[in-house]
C-alpha angles and dihedrals in degrees: 000000000000120000116225126199136207129186108221107204136189087255090062091048092050091051092047090055090059099043113132102230120191138165113246116198095168095095129053112308095344129240144193111279140181105243105253093204096048106018093163100027107280134062095240097076097183091058091049094048092045092051093046097048097035099250116143133197114265107180140069133027112354088235093050109030121184134196114263121241089253091053091049091049090051093047092049090050091053092044091054090048089060092083090062093037091056092046090051092051093046099046097039090042088223140111093193114130118238144084116316128189138198140171110268112261092011100069095202090157119196134159112277116242 
């Protein structure tokens, strides 16, 4: 079976600390969820991610700066990585940064040696 790897960074840990966790009993048996509308507390996700990771808008009017396309692409990439980052932290029972590995489809994440 193929080994997969994931680099858990301090950025992932910072975002996890701010995740907006709820219990959703509207579907099936119910389960804890990360709020999809406000995953980090507010509904403008780019502002939240930027604030949390220290990334600031660079384009537009100086009185009304906006995130550049490149910044938004980077933030969306990190945001999508959070599913794996959270799985790594939960299954490894660790919030230590570093490279983790697991067997593909099993997700038995542990810190790589």
